[in-house]
N, C-alpha and C positions, 0 to 999 in steps of 0.2 A: 160727184164728188173728186175725193183726192186720194193716186195715187195706193190702194195699200198695200203693206210688204206681210206675207203674211211669211208665219214661220209654219211647216209642216214636219210632226213627228212620225217617220218611217218605221213601221216593225214586220217583224215576218212573222204569221200566225205562226203558233210554235205546242207542243207536248206541252209544254210551261201554263204559259198560256186560258188553253183548253183547262187547267186542270184549277188553277185559277179562276172561272166560267161557276168551272163543277162549285167547287169551294163558297163562290157566294149564292149558288143560288141552292148551296145545301142550309149553312147557315140562317138564309132571309129567308126561308121554309115553314115557318113560327108569320115571318107577316109579306103574307101574297102580294105584289106588286109586279108588273109587268113584264118578263122574258129580255126587252128591251134596255131596259132601266138597267137588269141587272147586269149585261156585256157592255153591256159604259160602262161603270162602273168597274168591272173586271177589265176594262181593258186603259179605263186607264191609270187604273192601282202595276200596271203591267207597267202601263210607261212611265210611273212616275220608280219600278224598283230598276229599271233595266235602261231608261237613257237620262237617267237623274238630272245629269249637264241640261242636258237641252230640253228636257221638263225643264227647270226654276227658268229658263230660261225662254221660256211662252206660259208659262203663267206668269212672269214679272211684265213681260209684252201685255198678255190679254188685258194686269194688275189695272196696270199704267191709261191699256184704255180707259177704261169704264172710270176712274175718276178724271 
């Protein structure tokens, strides 16, 4: 395996993130699924909103690796 250069997005857990998790769980209450999926979606959405430029770099790098 070659050297992998990973970009990590870091952010603090804030009341905004907790509200976002609650909103996603409430929105999907009619379509039950795993709580871990809700949390993952909430964290990804929070990262997209709060760290837009870093998120775009991360996603663009990931898309290039997939193809």
